[in-house]
N, C-alpha and C positions, 0 to 999 in steps of 0.2 A: 504494498500499500502505501504510495506516494502521497507526504505531506507537501504541500503547497506553501504552509504557513508564513514559510523564510523568504517568499519570490520578492524580490522587490520591484519598483518603476522605472522604467526605464526611460530615457529620452529618446531614445533611437525608435524611429517605428518598425515593430517587431514584423514587418512583412518586407523592409526594404535596403536587405544587403545581398548583392549578387556580385559575382566574383566570376572571374575568367573561366568558361567550362573548360571541361574534360572531356573529349572527342566530342558525342553527341547528347553528353549530359549537360544542365546547368550545376553551378555551383550556388547553394542560395544557404543564407543565414538568418537568425533574428534572436533577440533577446527575449527569449520566451522559453526558455529551458526550466523555469519553475528552480528547485528545491536542487541546485547547485553551486558549487562555491570553485573557486581558485586560488584559493589557499588550504588544502585540506593539512596542509604540514603546521598547520597552528596549534593543531590537537597534541604535537609533538612540544610546542612553547609552554601548554597549559598543563602538559606532565613536569616540565622545568616548574615551573611556577607550583604547581602542586608540591612537591617533593620540596622546594627551598620554604614553602610557605610566604614568600616574598612579596607580592602584594598585597595579600590578606593582612601582613605585618605591618606594612603602611600604613594601609586602611583605618588600621586599630590605632594606629601609632598618631596620625593626621586627623585635627578635632574637626569636625563636620559642622559648622556655625549654621546650617539649613533649619529649617523647623520640621522637626521629625513626620509630624503628620501629611506634611505637603510635598513628601518626599515619591518621587516614581524610582528614579533612579539612585541607588547605593552607591555612597562611595566608591567603595572595592568595584564596583561592576565598572562605574566609569574609568579608575584609573587600568584595570584587566583592558576595557575596551580601547583606549589610547594607546596603552602599551604594546598591546600584541595588534596592533594595527601599524606601529612603527616598527615592530620585529618584520612584519608582513610590506614593508615597502611605501606606506601610506603617510607622508609627513606633515600632508594639509588636513587642516581640520575639513574642511569643505567636501574631503573624499566622504565622510562620514555618513551624509546626509542619503547616500547609497549602502555604504557597508554595514550602516544599523541593521539593514535587511539580510546581511548574510550568514546563514544561518551558523555556519563554523564559527563566526566571531561570535554570535548570541551566546553559541556552549561554550566558548571561553570566557567571556563575559561574569558567565553563570544565569544567564535570562534564557527564557525559554518566547519571550515575544521581543517586540522591535526597540533595538539599543539606542541610547539617547542622540540626540541630533547633532548637527556642530554647532549650532547655536549655543543647547546645553552644557558641551562641551568647553567652550569658550569661555561662559559664565563662571565654571568650574576653575578652569584655569586662572581667570581675575580673580578668584575668592582666596586664592593662594598668597600666603605671606612669609614672613622669615620665619616665624615657628614652624609650618610646613614645611620648609624645606631643611630646617634644625632636625625635625623627626625624621624625617626621610634619610636621611643621611645617619642618622645614629643606627636605623636599620640595615643600611647598607655595609656599617663597619660589624653588627651583630650577627650577618650574614656571613662575611669574609672570617670571623673568629669560627663560627657554626662549621666551615668546610675544612679545617681539619681536624681528624680524627686525634691527634696528637699535638698538643704543644712541640712547636718545630725550635728546633736550636738557634736558626737566627731567619731574620725576616729582613727586607731591602723595601725600602719604602721610596718611591720615586717620585720626585715633586717636580713639576713642570707648569709651566703658564703657555697660552696660544691665543692666536687673534681669533675672536667670531663677528665676522661682520656685521653691522646693523643694515635694518632694513628700512631704516626711515627718519624721523624726526622721533625718536623714542627716549624715555627716560635714563638717562647716563650714557647718553650717547654722547663720546669725545673723540678728538682726533689722536692717530696713533704714528708719533714721528719716525718709529724706527719699520712698524708694518705700512705706512703709508698710506690708509684710510681711517673710516670712520669705524669701530669696532667694539666692543668688547674686550675683556682679558682674562677668559675664566682660569682659575688655577684646577688643575689635578693631582691627585694622589692616586699611585697605584702601587699596588705588591705583585713584581710578577705580571699577570695580566689582569688581578683581581682590582676592579674600581671601588675604592674608596671614597674619594672627595669630587666632586662636581663643581666647585664653588663659583658663583658669576660675578666679577668685579667690574667696575668703570676702568675705562684703559687711562685714567688720567693719573693713576696712581703707579709707585713702583711696581715692576713683575712680582718683587717676594713678599709685598704686602700681605699681612695675615697669616705667612707661611708658619710662623714661628710659634703662634696662636693654633691654628689646626695642630702641629707637630705636638703640642703639648698636650692637648685631647686625646690624640688619638695614642700617644704612649700610654697616659692615664687609663686609659680603658684597657689597652691590651695588657697593660702589664698587671689588671685586676685578675685576668686570667691565666696570665703566660709571665708569672714572675721573673724566670728564668731565662726566658727569651733574648736574644742578643740584637736589638734593633740598631741597624743602618741606614741613615738617610742619605739619598743620593740625588745631584742636582748640578744643575750647569753654576757659571759662572755668576749669573744672575741673581742665584741664590746666597753667595757669600757676603751676608751680612750680619753684623757683628752681636744683634741677637739672637740669631737664631745660633752661632757658635757657641756663644755662650750657654745657653739653654743647650745644647747639646751636651757640654763639657761638665756642667754642673750634673746632668740627669742621667748621666753614662750612657748617653746616646752616642752611636759611632757616627761618624761622617765622612763622608766621600765625593768634595762638590769643586765644581772649577774654581780656577782663580783665573784672573784676565791679568793677561800680560802687561808689564810695563818694564820700563828700561832699567829700573834696579835688579828684575827678576832676570831679563837678557842679559845683564854684566854679570849676573851671580860666578864668581868663579868655577863652580860645579858646570853648571850651564856651558861657561866657554870653553872649557878642559874638554867638554864631551862634544862640541861643534866641532874644535878643534883635529879631535881622533878620527869622525866620522866624515872630515872634509881628506883627511889622507886616506882613508879606507875607501873614499869614491876616487881619487885618483888614481890609486893602485887597482878597483874593479872594475870602476866605471859603470855600477850601477846604485841608485838608491841606497842611502843608508839609512837606519833608523836605530833610535837604542832610547833608553830609559834611566834617569840618575835621579839621585833624591837630595836633600840637604835641608837643614834648619832655616827657616827666615820668618822676620817679623815687619809687617806693616808698622807703620808709624803710629796706626789708631789702635792698634794689638797691645795687650797687656803683657805677652810672651812670644817666644817664637814657638814656631809650629812646622809639624812636618809636611814639607812640600815635595811632590814628584812631578819633575819634569821630563815632558817625550820630546826628542830632536830629531828632526829630519835634514838632510842633506842631499840636495840631487843636482849640485853643481852651479844653480841659479841662486836659491835663497833658502834660508835656514826658515824652518818654520815650528816655533815652539809651541807646548802647550801645556799648562798646568793646573797641579790639583793638588787640593790643601785635604788632611785629613789627620784624625785622631787614631786610628787603625793603627795596633802594633805588627809590627814584622812576624808574628807568633801564628798570626790568622792564618789561613789556608791559602788563602787570596791578599796577604798581606805584605809580600816582596814587590820590589821595585815596577818591574815589568806586569806582574799579574795583576798589581793593585790597578795600574792605567789600563793594559790592555783587556783583562779579564772581567775586572769589576766595574771601574767607571766607563768604558765603553759600552758596557753591556747596556747604560740606561740610556741608548737609540732605540731599544724595542719599545721601550715605552713612549716615542714620538708615533712609533706605527700605531701601537691602543688609540692615542688620541682620533688619528686619523681614523681608523676603525671607526670612533664613536662619532665622529662627526660626519663624516663622508657617507660610511656606511649604516649610520642610526639615526642621523640627523639632530647634532648635537648643535649644531648652528642653525636652525630652525628658529633664531629666537626673535619672531618679529612680530610680538606683542607690543603694544604701547607703553606698558607697565613694567616695571625692572622686576619686581615680585613674579608677576606672571611668568614672564622671560627665565627666571631661576626656577619656576616649578616645570617649565616645558625644559630646561636643562636635566632636571632629575627625572622625568619621565624619561628621556633617552639615557639617562644611565640605569635605571632600571629595564630597558629593552637589551643594553647591553650585556648587564650581567645574567640574563635568561640568555643569551645568547651565547655568551662565553662561558657558562656553567653546562651549556647543552653541547660544548664542542669540547670541552676538558674534562667532561663525565660520560655522557652518553655516548660519544664520538670517539672514546680518547682511543680505540684501538683498530680505528678505519681509518682510511684513506684520506676522510674529511676531517680526520684528529688538528690540523692547521690551519683549516680554510677560515677564509674572510666572513665575517657577516651577509656581506655580500654576496660569497659563493653560498653559503647555508641557507639563504634565503633562496635563491634561485634551484638551487639541488633538492632540497629537504619541504619547504614550506610553499613556495610555487607551484603546489601539483593538485591540479581541477580533481572534481568528484562529483557525483549525486549522490542524493540524499535520497535514503528510504526512512522513514520514521511509521511507526505503530504507536500500540499503548504499551509494548512489552520493551522494543529495542529502537536503538540511532543506527542505520546501517550507513558506511561510506563506501562506494565504490567505487576505485581509484584504479588507474587508466592502466591495463597489463602492458602497456610501453613503457611505462617508466622504468628507465635506466640505474633509478637509485634504490631500487626494491631493498636491497640488501643492506645500506647502510640505514636506511627508515627503520628496516624490522629491527634492527641492531639496537638503534639507538631507543624504541620504543622499550625494547624488552629490558635493558638497563635501567632505563627509566621508573618502569613498573617493579623492577625488584626491591625487595624490601630495603 
């Protein structure tokens, strides 16, 4: 028995689609297929969310200021509707005027009827405030802690800022000289591929603004559950700020942070000596030379000398030094000079890939509301979508060919699957295409998610 309850209204004429024929036969189409979906794979996202309890936890943590007796769409349903749609590639609220009739999205949102309209979702975004964003970030940190079966020996927290171009005359709109356009300046914190913080900021501030306060909050919460875990903060030279370094040294937090080069650093005897050695090697071998050294150094504003690791290159034309400041000891497995720079510090580049995945694949830069707080909430929703996709990849798909796939690839291969729905009083059945090339990965992911 086919139930067309989820059938949506189409703006296209149902009889008006004709394509080039095949031989003597005509090829026609119409948007009147009834209970069908192009996003059957959202049921996998639903299973990930069920396992994590992510959107449910956010809905419980965020205060809903609406009058309970007048609510048709509960906050949890609104959050799931929006987050699941982002996972499926729908970044625009206007899409929901049609998507609200999609039966699979209804199942994901936990409703058996029509979902919220674009206007309702827009009002929900504009009701969000700083307290809502704070509560959602607490949930992100809690799910990060819960993702470990036992306290790890060490974690590395990557801090970085990026540009988020504005879409018009919005609150918090400022021109940023480095990026060369009007933008926001969100601050991200990742641990490996897991997202802990996505904090929207205006771009008129220093890129390291709020980093020390956020690190202090994270360390305080992490140490409640993991008192023995070594915490390392890793960031580029834009985060080399006195308050951040002082907090790390007081709180026994290790840091590996870039140090902007200057004339004093470049004239240091260790740098000059290694550069001369590399020049001689280049003359002998004729190929680019590269090596690392370290020394103790103190800027004029520093209370003491600190350990600095320098990477020097010589290719016959110029010297290209890079410097890193750290309080990590040489006894650390990656504490030696070369390992600290090459294997520890340079690994922070992976975080930039994660930011790109969040912005380009999950629309974290679609901050086009007028209100700044509403744009922060949009960033939160995209962050929730990122967490669901990342958990799908690193838990359910860990032993498949998609274990390293980007969110856009996962969407294309596992979410964008057409299906016909059949419903009766006892079950809901989806008929998936027999020619789907990723049946094995889909089946494997569902089996992993359904396991206890």
